[in-house]
LUMTOR-374893 format. One line per 10 residues: their letters; for each residue x, y, z of N, C-alpha, C. Coordinates in nm, 3 decimals, decimal comma. Example, Ala and Ser with C-alpha at 12.3 -4.5 7.8 and 13.67 -1.06 7.14 Angstrom:
! LUMTOR-374893
as	1,319:-0,569:0,780:1,230:-0,450:0,780:1,320:-0,330:0,780  1,285:-0,225:0,708:1,367:-0,106:0,714:1,290:0,003:0,787
//
This chain:
! LUMTOR-374893
mialvgasgr	-4,647:28,426:3,655:-4,505:28,389:3,642:-4,485:28,302:3,519  -4,380:28,330:3,445:-4,342:28,250:3,329:-4,238:28,149:3,370  -4,265:28,022:3,347:-4,165:27,917:3,365:-4,111:27,882:3,227  -3,980:27,900:3,208:-3,917:27,872:3,079:-3,843:27,740:3,087  -3,901:27,637:3,030:-3,844:27,502:3,033:-3,746:27,488:2,916  -3,625:27,442:2,947:-3,522:27,432:2,845:-3,447:27,562:2,825  -3,437:27,642:2,931:-3,380:27,776:2,920:-3,233:27,777:2,884  -3,163:27,664:2,903:-3,019:27,663:2,872:-2,990:27,607:2,733  -3,093:27,567:2,658:-3,073:27,521:2,522:-3,059:27,639:2,426  -3,041:27,611:2,298:-3,017:27,719:2,202:-3,136:27,813:2,189
sgaalarala	-3,252:27,757:2,156:-3,370:27,843:2,145:-3,412:27,896:2,281  -3,394:27,816:2,386:-3,430:27,860:2,520:-3,344:27,976:2,567  -3,214:27,968:2,544:-3,125:28,076:2,585:-3,152:28,203:2,505  -3,179:28,187:2,376:-3,213:28,304:2,294:-3,340:28,371:2,347  -3,439:28,290:2,385:-3,562:28,344:2,439:-3,537:28,408:2,575  -3,454:28,345:2,659:-3,423:28,401:2,790:-3,362:28,541:2,777  -3,271:28,558:2,682:-3,210:28,689:2,660:-3,315:28,791:2,616  -3,407:28,746:2,529:-3,510:28,837:2,480:-3,609:28,874:2,590  -3,648:28,778:2,672:-3,739:28,807:2,783:-3,676:28,909:2,878  -3,548:28,891:2,907:-3,478:28,986:2,993:-3,475:29,125:2,929
ahgmpfvpvv	-3,449:29,131:2,799:-3,442:29,259:2,730:-3,578:29,329:2,727  -3,687:29,250:2,723:-3,822:29,306:2,721:-3,876:29,331:2,862  -3,796:29,303:2,964:-3,843:29,324:3,101:-3,955:29,230:3,141  -3,951:29,107:3,090:-4,054:29,007:3,120:-3,993:28,904:3,214  -4,027:28,910:3,344:-3,967:28,817:3,441:-4,002:28,672:3,410  -3,907:28,583:3,434:-3,929:28,441:3,411:-3,842:28,361:3,507  -3,879:28,235:3,523:-3,800:28,142:3,602:-3,744:28,037:3,508  -3,611:28,026:3,496:-3,553:27,923:3,409:-3,566:27,784:3,472  -3,616:27,690:3,394:-3,624:27,550:3,437:-3,526:27,471:3,353  -3,424:27,414:3,418:-3,315:27,349:3,346:-3,280:27,217:3,412
rsaakwtalg	-3,210:27,135:3,338:-3,163:27,007:3,394:-3,031:27,026:3,467  -2,951:27,125:3,424:-2,820:27,148:3,483:-2,806:27,294:3,523  -2,793:27,319:3,654:-2,774:27,456:3,701:-2,641:27,512:3,651  -2,539:27,426:3,640:-2,408:27,472:3,594:-2,414:27,522:3,450  -2,490:27,453:3,366:-2,502:27,495:3,226:-2,571:27,629:3,217  -2,672:27,650:3,300:-2,740:27,780:3,302:-2,645:27,889:3,348  -2,571:27,864:3,455:-2,477:27,963:3,508:-2,372:28,000:3,404  -2,329:27,901:3,325:-2,225:27,925:3,224:-2,272:28,022:3,116  -2,402:28,036:3,098:-2,454:28,129:2,997:-2,439:28,275:3,040  -2,418:28,297:3,170:-2,402:28,433:3,219:-2,530:28,512:3,225
lageprvadl	-2,644:28,443:3,229:-2,774:28,509:3,234:-2,823:28,518:3,378  -2,899:28,623:3,407:-2,951:28,641:3,542:-3,067:28,546:3,566  -3,094:28,519:3,692:-3,208:28,435:3,727:-3,165:28,309:3,798  -3,235:28,277:3,905:-3,208:28,155:3,981:-3,284:28,040:3,919  -3,215:27,939:3,869:-3,286:27,832:3,799:-3,354:27,735:3,894  -3,459:27,672:3,845:-3,518:27,557:3,911:-3,472:27,434:3,833  -3,413:27,342:3,903:-3,354:27,225:3,836:-3,452:27,109:3,839  -3,474:27,049:3,723:-3,565:26,935:3,714:-3,529:26,850:3,593  -3,521:26,721:3,615:-3,512:26,625:3,505:-3,655:26,599:3,458  -3,678:26,610:3,329:-3,813:26,596:3,277:-3,871:26,457:3,302
rdaaalrral	-3,786:26,360:3,335:-3,834:26,226:3,366:-3,875:26,213:3,512  -3,849:26,315:3,593:-3,881:26,313:3,735:-4,007:26,395:3,758  -4,122:26,329:3,769:-4,251:26,398:3,778:-4,258:26,489:3,900  -4,208:26,443:4,013:-4,215:26,524:4,135:-4,129:26,650:4,123  -4,008:26,635:4,070:-3,920:26,751:4,053:-3,979:26,849:3,952  -4,043:26,797:3,850:-4,104:26,883:3,749:-4,222:26,960:3,807  -4,301:26,896:3,891:-4,411:26,967:3,957:-4,358:27,081:4,044  -4,251:27,055:4,117:-4,193:27,162:4,200:-4,140:27,276:4,113  -4,079:27,242:4,000:-4,021:27,344:3,913:-4,128:27,432:3,850  -4,244:27,376:3,822:-4,351:27,451:3,755:-4,453:27,509:3,852
agadrvvstv	-4,434:27,487:3,980:-4,530:27,536:4,080:-4,542:27,688:4,073  -4,666:27,736:4,070:-4,692:27,879:4,068:-4,686:27,945:3,932  -4,649:27,871:3,828:-4,638:27,930:3,694:-4,776:27,938:3,628  -4,816:28,058:3,586:-4,942:28,070:3,513:-4,920:28,065:3,362  -4,792:28,070:3,321:-4,757:28,050:3,181:-4,635:27,958:3,175  -4,649:27,852:3,097:-4,539:27,758:3,079:-4,493:27,769:2,935  -4,365:27,800:2,917:-4,305:27,811:2,784:-4,198:27,704:2,776  -4,206:27,619:2,676:-4,111:27,508:2,664:-4,044:27,509:2,528  -3,911:27,505:2,530:-3,834:27,494:2,406:-3,769:27,357:2,393  -3,807:27,262:2,481:-3,756:27,126:2,470:-3,838:27,050:2,366
harwapalla	-3,794:26,930:2,332:-3,863:26,850:2,232:-4,009:26,829:2,271  -4,097:26,834:2,171:-4,240:26,825:2,196:-4,283:26,692:2,258  -4,197:26,590:2,251:-4,236:26,461:2,310:-4,254:26,472:2,461  -4,201:26,579:2,522:-4,215:26,598:2,666:-4,343:26,670:2,703  -4,427:26,704:2,607:-4,551:26,775:2,636:-4,640:26,702:2,737  -4,660:26,571:2,725:-4,746:26,504:2,825:-4,693:26,519:2,967  -4,563:26,507:2,987:-4,507:26,520:3,121:-4,524:26,662:3,173  -4,506:26,762:3,088:-4,522:26,901:3,129:-4,667:26,931:3,163  -4,759:26,883:3,080:-4,900:26,907:3,104:-4,944:26,847:3,237  -4,892:26,730:3,268:-4,928:26,663:3,393:-4,872:26,733:3,515
aaepaaswvl	-4,759:26,801:3,500:-4,691:26,861:3,615:-4,732:27,004:3,643  -4,785:27,075:3,546:-4,810:27,218:3,561:-4,942:27,247:3,633  -4,955:27,373:3,671:-5,081:27,418:3,732:-5,194:27,402:3,631  -5,313:27,358:3,675:-5,423:27,332:3,581:-5,464:27,454:3,498  -5,450:27,574:3,554:-5,495:27,694:3,484:-5,386:27,759:3,399  -5,268:27,697:3,391:-5,158:27,759:3,317:-5,187:27,763:3,168  -5,139:27,867:3,102:-5,142:27,874:2,955:-5,007:27,829:2,901  -5,004:27,800:2,771:-4,889:27,726:2,716:-4,834:27,788:2,588  -4,701:27,782:2,577:-4,632:27,804:2,451:-4,529:27,692:2,439  -4,547:27,607:2,340:-4,462:27,489:2,323:-4,394:27,494:2,187
mgstrrfsqw	-4,276:27,436:2,181:-4,204:27,424:2,054:-4,225:27,284:1,997  -4,269:27,279:1,873:-4,278:27,152:1,802:-4,175:27,150:1,690  -4,215:27,105:1,574:-4,126:27,099:1,458:-4,209:27,062:1,336  -4,171:27,115:1,220:-4,240:27,074:1,098:-4,204:26,931:1,057  -4,116:26,868:1,132:-4,092:26,726:1,107:-4,220:26,645:1,130  -4,316:26,703:1,202:-4,441:26,632:1,224:-4,518:26,612:1,093  -4,482:26,686:0,988:-4,549:26,674:0,859:-4,475:26,581:0,763  -4,360:26,529:0,802:-4,281:26,445:0,712:-4,355:26,316:0,678  -4,342:26,275:0,552:-4,403:26,149:0,510:-4,318:26,030:0,552  -4,195:26,057:0,598:-4,104:25,950:0,639:-4,102:25,942:0,791
pdahgdgvra	-4,162:25,840:0,848:-4,168:25,832:0,994:-4,032:25,810:1,057  -4,008:25,877:1,168:-3,889:25,854:1,248:-3,920:25,893:1,392  -3,828:25,866:1,483:-3,855:25,890:1,624:-3,878:26,039:1,652  -3,802:26,125:1,585:-3,818:26,269:1,608:-3,957:26,315:1,569  -3,997:26,284:1,446:-4,129:26,327:1,399:-4,241:26,261:1,477  -4,224:26,133:1,511:-4,327:26,064:1,588:-4,345:26,130:1,725  -4,233:26,172:1,787:-4,240:26,239:1,916:-4,314:26,371:1,908  -4,290:26,447:1,800:-4,360:26,574:1,782:-4,509:26,550:1,765  -4,545:26,453:1,683:-4,687:26,423:1,661:-4,755:26,380:1,791  -4,687:26,299:1,869:-4,744:26,254:1,996:-4,761:26,372:2,092
geaaflaagr	-4,660:26,459:2,098:-4,669:26,576:2,185:-4,781:26,670:2,143  -4,794:26,692:2,013:-4,901:26,777:1,963:-5,037:26,718:1,998  -5,053:26,587:1,979:-5,180:26,521:2,009:-5,216:26,536:2,157  -5,116:26,521:2,244:-5,141:26,534:2,388:-5,181:26,677:2,423  -5,115:26,774:2,362:-5,146:26,914:2,388:-5,288:26,949:2,344  -5,324:26,908:2,223:-5,457:26,939:2,172:-5,565:26,867:2,253  -5,538:26,744:2,293:-5,637:26,667:2,369:-5,658:26,725:2,508  -5,556:26,787:2,566:-5,566:26,842:2,701:-5,659:26,962:2,707  -5,674:27,031:2,593:-5,765:27,145:2,588:-5,716:27,269:2,659  -5,588:27,275:2,693:-5,534:27,393:2,763:-5,514:27,508:2,664
pgvmlhptmi	-5,536:27,631:2,706:-5,513:27,745:2,615:-5,365:27,764:2,587  -5,334:27,786:2,461:-5,194:27,809:2,424:-5,168:27,770:2,281  -5,041:27,754:2,249:-5,003:27,724:2,111:-4,878:27,637:2,109  -4,872:27,552:2,011:-4,749:27,480:1,979:-4,699:27,535:1,845  -4,579:27,591:1,848:-4,518:27,647:1,727:-4,435:27,539:1,659  -4,457:27,522:1,530:-4,382:27,423:1,453:-4,284:27,495:1,361  -4,157:27,512:1,403:-4,060:27,578:1,315:-4,005:27,482:1,209  -3,967:27,540:1,098:-3,889:27,466:0,999:-3,744:27,462:1,048  -3,650:27,428:0,961:-3,510:27,425:1,001:-3,469:27,562:1,054  -3,413:27,563:1,177:-3,370:27,688:1,241:-3,220:27,707:1,215
ygaqgednvq	-3,183:27,827:1,173:-3,042:27,858:1,157:-3,014:27,990:1,228  -2,887:28,015:1,257:-2,847:28,144:1,312:-2,851:28,154:1,463  -2,879:28,042:1,533:-2,877:28,048:1,680:-2,734:28,056:1,730  -2,715:28,122:1,843:-2,583:28,128:1,905:-2,542:27,986:1,945  -2,426:27,941:1,897:-2,381:27,806:1,926:-2,425:27,704:1,823  -2,512:27,744:1,730:-2,556:27,653:1,623:-2,462:27,669:1,505  -2,424:27,558:1,442:-2,326:27,569:1,334:-2,367:27,492:1,208  -2,497:27,474:1,188:-2,540:27,397:1,071:-2,493:27,459:0,941  -2,520:27,589:0,922:-2,482:27,651:0,796:-2,330:27,669:0,788  -2,265:27,687:0,903:-2,119:27,698:0,901:-2,054:27,567:0,858
rlaallaklp	-2,108:27,455:0,907:-2,054:27,324:0,867:-2,082:27,299:0,719  -2,198:27,342:0,672:-2,229:27,327:0,530:-2,133:27,410:0,447  -2,105:27,532:0,491:-2,011:27,617:0,418:-1,872:27,555:0,415  -1,829:27,497:0,528:-1,697:27,432:0,533:-1,691:27,314:0,437  -1,802:27,243:0,426:-1,807:27,130:0,333:-1,803:27,178:0,188  -1,878:27,284:0,159:-1,881:27,336:0,022:-1,743:27,384:-0,022  -1,663:27,431:0,073:-1,529:27,478:0,040:-1,439:27,364:-0,004  -1,474:27,240:0,032:-1,389:27,125:0,001:-1,439:27,046:-0,120  -1,569:27,053:-0,148:-1,627:26,965:-0,250:-1,607:27,021:-0,391  -1,562:26,937:-0,486:-1,556:26,982:-0,625:-1,695:26,990:-0,687
vaplpgggra	-1,787:26,903:-0,640:-1,926:26,905:-0,683:-2,013:26,879:-0,559  -2,140:26,916:-0,569:-2,234:26,892:-0,458:-2,333:26,786:-0,501  -2,315:26,661:-0,456:-2,409:26,555:-0,493:-2,539:26,569:-0,414  -2,650:26,591:-0,483:-2,778:26,610:-0,416:-2,884:26,518:-0,478  -2,964:26,454:-0,394:-3,071:26,370:-0,447:-3,171:26,453:-0,526  -3,201:26,406:-0,648:-3,294:26,480:-0,732:-3,241:26,614:-0,778  -3,111:26,634:-0,765:-3,054:26,763:-0,805:-3,084:26,875:-0,709  -3,133:26,842:-0,589:-3,161:26,945:-0,489:-3,279:27,033:-0,523  -3,378:26,975:-0,591:-3,494:27,056:-0,631:-3,604:27,062:-0,525  -3,597:26,977:-0,423:-3,697:26,980:-0,317:-3,689:27,114:-0,243
lvqpihqddv	-3,803:27,160:-0,195:-3,812:27,293:-0,137:-3,782:27,293:0,013  -3,717:27,400:0,059:-3,694:27,422:0,202:-3,735:27,566:0,233  -3,757:27,594:0,361:-3,802:27,726:0,402:-3,746:27,759:0,540  -3,614:27,766:0,553:-3,552:27,782:0,686:-3,588:27,915:0,751  -3,585:27,915:0,884:-3,620:28,033:0,962:-3,504:28,071:1,053  -3,475:28,199:1,061:-3,366:28,248:1,146:-3,407:28,243:1,293  -3,310:28,215:1,381:-3,340:28,206:1,523:-3,403:28,335:1,578  -3,361:28,450:1,529:-3,420:28,575:1,577:-3,570:28,579:1,551  -3,614:28,524:1,437:-3,757:28,520:1,406:-3,828:28,418:1,493  -3,763:28,307:1,523:-3,821:28,210:1,615:-3,844:28,276:1,751
trcliaairh	-3,745:28,351:1,798:-3,757:28,419:1,927:-3,869:28,521:1,925  -3,880:28,596:1,817:-3,988:28,694:1,808:-4,124:28,627:1,807  -4,133:28,511:1,744:-4,259:28,436:1,744:-4,293:28,387:1,885  -4,193:28,342:1,958:-4,216:28,296:2,095:-4,262:28,411:2,185  -4,199:28,526:2,173:-4,240:28,642:2,252:-4,384:28,680:2,219  -4,417:28,684:2,091:-4,553:28,719:2,050:-4,653:28,617:2,102  -4,616:28,489:2,100:-4,705:28,385:2,149:-4,728:28,396:2,299  -4,624:28,434:2,373:-4,639:28,453:2,518:-4,735:28,567:2,546  -4,731:28,670:2,466:-4,816:28,788:2,490:-4,959:28,770:2,440  -4,979:28,673:2,351:-5,112:28,656:2,290:-5,210:28,594:2,390
gwtkpetivi	-5,336:28,634:2,382:-5,438:28,579:2,472:-5,506:28,456:2,413  -5,443:28,341:2,428:-5,498:28,217:2,372:-5,620:28,172:2,453  -5,722:28,123:2,385:-5,842:28,074:2,453:-5,861:27,923:2,435  -5,780:27,864:2,348:-5,788:27,721:2,322:-5,652:27,675:2,270  -5,627:27,544:2,263:-5,499:27,498:2,209:-5,497:27,513:2,056  -5,388:27,569:2,006:-5,372:27,588:1,862:-5,230:27,550:1,821  -5,211:27,532:1,692:-5,077:27,507:1,637:-5,053:27,605:1,522  -4,929:27,651:1,510:-4,893:27,745:1,405:-4,755:27,705:1,351  -4,743:27,699:1,220:-4,613:27,679:1,156:-4,542:27,813:1,147  -4,413:27,813:1,184:-4,331:27,933:1,168:-4,215:27,898:1,076
agpsplayrd	-4,191:27,984:0,977:-4,092:27,953:0,873:-4,041:28,082:0,812  -3,943:28,068:0,724:-3,892:28,182:0,650:-3,996:28,237:0,556  -3,967:28,352:0,492:-4,069:28,421:0,413:-4,117:28,345:0,291  -4,031:28,263:0,231:-4,073:28,191:0,111:-3,985:28,068:0,090  -4,042:27,963:0,030:-3,962:27,843:0,005:-3,867:27,862:-0,112  -3,760:27,785:-0,111:-3,668:27,783:-0,224:-3,611:27,642:-0,237  -3,561:27,609:-0,355:-3,502:27,478:-0,377:-3,377:27,462:-0,291  -3,353:27,340:-0,245:-3,236:27,317:-0,159:-3,108:27,357:-0,230  -3,102:27,337:-0,360:-2,982:27,374:-0,435:-2,959:27,525:-0,427  -3,067:27,602:-0,425:-3,054:27,747:-0,413:-3,017:27,787:-0,270
flravaaaag	-3,066:27,711:-0,172:-3,024:27,734:-0,034:-2,874:27,711:-0,021  -2,826:27,604:-0,081:-2,683:27,574:-0,078:-2,603:27,688:-0,141  -2,650:27,739:-0,253:-2,579:27,849:-0,319:-2,582:27,976:-0,234  -2,694:27,999:-0,164:-2,704:28,117:-0,078:-2,606:28,107:0,039  -2,590:27,987:0,095:-2,495:27,967:0,204:-2,353:27,994:0,154  -2,322:27,941:0,035:-2,189:27,963:-0,021:-2,162:28,112:-0,042  -2,259:28,184:-0,096:-2,241:28,327:-0,121:-2,220:28,402:0,010  -2,297:28,368:0,113:-2,284:28,436:0,242:-2,148:28,410:0,305  -2,091:28,293:0,276:-1,960:28,257:0,331:-1,845:28,304:0,243  -1,877:28,369:0,132:-1,772:28,417:0,043:-1,709:28,307:-0,039
lrappilpip	-1,786:28,204:-0,071:-1,734:28,089:-0,144:-1,798:28,079:-0,282  -1,728:28,007:-0,369:-1,788:27,971:-0,497:-1,866:27,842:-0,476  -1,993:27,844:-0,510:-2,075:27,724:-0,492:-2,032:27,618:-0,592  -2,008:27,494:-0,548:-1,971:27,388:-0,642:-2,089:27,352:-0,732  -2,061:27,301:-0,851:-2,170:27,258:-0,938:-2,253:27,149:-0,871  -2,382:27,149:-0,901:-2,474:27,049:-0,846:-2,463:26,921:-0,929  -2,447:26,808:-0,862:-2,444:26,678:-0,927:-2,569:26,601:-0,886  -2,669:26,592:-0,976:-2,791:26,517:-0,941:-2,760:26,368:-0,927  -2,804:26,309:-0,818:-2,784:26,167:-0,792:-2,914:26,111:-0,734  -2,956:25,994:-0,778:-3,075:25,933:-0,718:-3,055:25,912:-0,568
alplrllapl	-3,163:25,923:-0,494:-3,154:25,915:-0,348:-3,107:25,778:-0,300  -3,149:25,672:-0,367:-3,117:25,537:-0,318:-2,966:25,512:-0,312  -2,888:25,540:-0,418:-2,743:25,519:-0,405:-2,680:25,603:-0,293  -2,728:25,726:-0,275:-2,675:25,809:-0,167:-2,706:25,748:-0,031  -2,825:25,693:-0,016:-2,862:25,630:0,112:-2,774:25,508:0,137  -2,743:25,432:0,032:-2,659:25,314:0,049:-2,515:25,352:0,085  -2,470:25,467:0,034:-2,334:25,512:0,061:-2,321:25,588:0,193  -2,434:25,626:0,253:-2,431:25,708:0,374:-2,345:25,650:0,486  -2,346:25,518:0,510:-2,262:25,464:0,619:-2,113:25,491:0,602  -2,068:25,514:0,476:-1,926:25,543:0,454:-1,883:25,674:0,519
ariipglpri	-1,981:25,764:0,540:-1,948:25,894:0,600:-1,890:25,878:0,739  -1,920:25,766:0,804:-1,871:25,746:0,940:-1,724:25,706:0,943  -1,674:25,654:0,832:-1,538:25,601:0,834:-1,440:25,677:0,744  -1,493:25,764:0,657:-1,406:25,839:0,567:-1,386:25,980:0,623  -1,264:26,017:0,662:-1,239:26,151:0,719:-1,279:26,262:0,623  -1,337:26,368:0,679:-1,370:26,484:0,598:-1,511:26,484:0,544  -1,577:26,366:0,544:-1,714:26,361:0,495:-1,811:26,391:0,608  -1,921:26,463:0,579:-2,018:26,490:0,684:-2,093:26,363:0,721  -2,129:26,352:0,848:-2,208:26,237:0,890:-2,354:26,264:0,859  -2,409:26,185:0,771:-2,548:26,202:0,730:-2,610:26,064:0,717
ggdeirrlte	-2,727:26,049:0,774:-2,794:25,920:0,773:-2,881:25,903:0,651  -2,918:25,779:0,626:-3,006:25,750:0,514:-3,139:25,821:0,524  -3,192:25,832:0,646:-3,320:25,900:0,665:-3,309:26,048:0,631  -3,195:26,109:0,664:-3,176:26,250:0,631:-3,173:26,270:0,480  -3,109:26,179:0,408:-3,105:26,188:0,262:-3,245:26,174:0,206  -3,322:26,082:0,262:-3,459:26,062:0,214:-3,543:26,188:0,235  -3,522:26,256:0,349:-3,599:26,377:0,374:-3,559:26,491:0,281  -3,439:26,483:0,223:-3,398:26,586:0,126:-3,478:26,578:-0,003  -3,554:26,471:-0,020:-3,632:26,455:-0,143:-3,775:26,505:-0,129  -3,817:26,546:-0,009:-3,954:26,593:0,009:-3,958:26,743:0,029
dkafdigpmr	-4,060:26,806:-0,026:-4,075:26,950:-0,012:-4,110:26,986:0,132  -4,049:27,095:0,178:-4,078:27,148:0,311:-4,114:27,296:0,294  -4,230:27,318:0,234:-4,280:27,453:0,205:-4,413:27,471:0,278  -4,431:27,587:0,344:-4,545:27,604:0,433:-4,607:27,742:0,418  -4,736:27,747:0,446:-4,810:27,874:0,450:-4,782:27,941:0,585  -4,730:28,063:0,583:-4,702:28,132:0,708:-4,801:28,247:0,732  -4,917:28,236:0,668:-5,020:28,336:0,692:-5,057:28,350:0,839  -5,082:28,239:0,911:-5,114:28,250:1,054:-5,001:28,312:1,136  -4,876:28,282:1,100:-4,762:28,342:1,170:-4,766:28,494:1,154  -4,794:28,540:1,034:-4,799:28,683:1,010:-4,923:28,746:1,075
rilgvepipl	-5,037:28,678:1,059:-5,164:28,737:1,104:-5,181:28,732:1,256  -5,152:28,618:1,317:-5,178:28,601:1,461:-5,060:28,650:1,545  -4,940:28,616:1,503:-4,822:28,654:1,581:-4,766:28,790:1,540  -4,800:28,835:1,421:-4,752:28,965:1,376:-4,605:28,968:1,344  -4,549:28,853:1,304:-4,406:28,843:1,276:-4,385:28,827:1,125  -4,305:28,916:1,068:-4,264:28,906:0,928:-4,119:28,858:0,927  -4,092:28,736:0,879:-3,956:28,683:0,886:-3,861:28,753:0,792  -3,734:28,756:0,830:-3,633:28,822:0,748:-3,598:28,733:0,629  -3,562:28,793:0,515:-3,521:28,713:0,399:-3,397:28,630:0,428  -3,382:28,522:0,355:-3,272:28,429:0,379:-3,136:28,497:0,365
dqglaltfrr	-3,118:28,581:0,262:-2,986:28,641:0,243:-2,949:28,731:0,362  -3,047:28,801:0,417:-3,019:28,884:0,534:-2,988:28,798:0,656  -3,063:28,689:0,672:-3,039:28,600:0,786:-2,903:28,534:0,780  -2,862:28,492:0,661:-2,731:28,429:0,647:-2,619:28,531:0,669  -2,638:28,653:0,618:-2,537:28,757:0,641:-2,521:28,784:0,790  -2,631:28,789:0,862:-2,628:28,810:1,006:-2,560:28,693:1,076  -2,589:28,573:1,031:-2,531:28,453:1,091:-2,380:28,450:1,078  -2,329:28,474:0,959:-2,184:28,469:0,938:-2,115:28,590:1,001  -2,184:28,702:1,011:-2,126:28,819:1,077:-2,110:28,791:1,226  -2,212:28,730:1,287:-2,203:28,693:1,428:-2,090:28,592:1,450
dqtsa	-2,079:28,500:1,356:-1,976:28,397:1,369:-1,837:28,460:1,367  -1,816:28,559:1,279:-1,687:28,627:1,270:-1,660:28,711:1,395  -1,766:28,771:1,449:-1,751:28,856:1,568:-1,712:28,773:1,690  -1,769:28,651:1,700:-1,741:28,568:1,816:-1,612:28,489:1,803  -1,551:28,489:1,683:-1,428:28,411:1,661:-1,309:28,476:1,730
//
């Protein structure tokens, strides 16, 4: 039996739909039965708050495969609650590689350490920035902002590398990981086919949205970090923290050889993923 923890979240719901389409039975484990029901997906959920060890044990009882799309910081609680012989597919994040410590990245690193130390067979997948999920609006909000800005102020001129991955590819990686016969705990980075400069990502988003990309205005990161609090009080500006600006200065480029070789997933190019994302957005409007 597959227990899908976080089945009502964005990646979890996408995986739930794919599991159903592939005829792979699963039990959704969610915090809110109402949220699961609202998705219109089949399956009787098991309700558990991840902070409630007893409820979590009941929710995972009988599962020989545990798949979790919740934050990796919950890995220790899941490992403690599951059947000893269960195999694992966990979601992490490439934030674990960031040189700038924060609670999100620290949680991923702690979860990964707990998973590897437990010695259970399975994998923790570390995705880069995910776009294109149903209900996700990161690139749509960026496009809306680009439509208003006369220039795009970017730290370092937006030359730092990014390698975003489409939600459909994340789902395909999760399905492949569930089917794979893991014999030990492993980690794999999953990302788009190739890195590109953030400024080029911005231009690709503008093109997919049918917009003219504003000129790039290179600005040192420090002044932008100092001005970041103004975003909370000036209408129309995106809310962005100083830490987010700092992370825009570091490269996020990764080798996806293991993703291709072990999982057998070839990610779709960014332009195709963005076209699909905006097409879905127009269809659901």
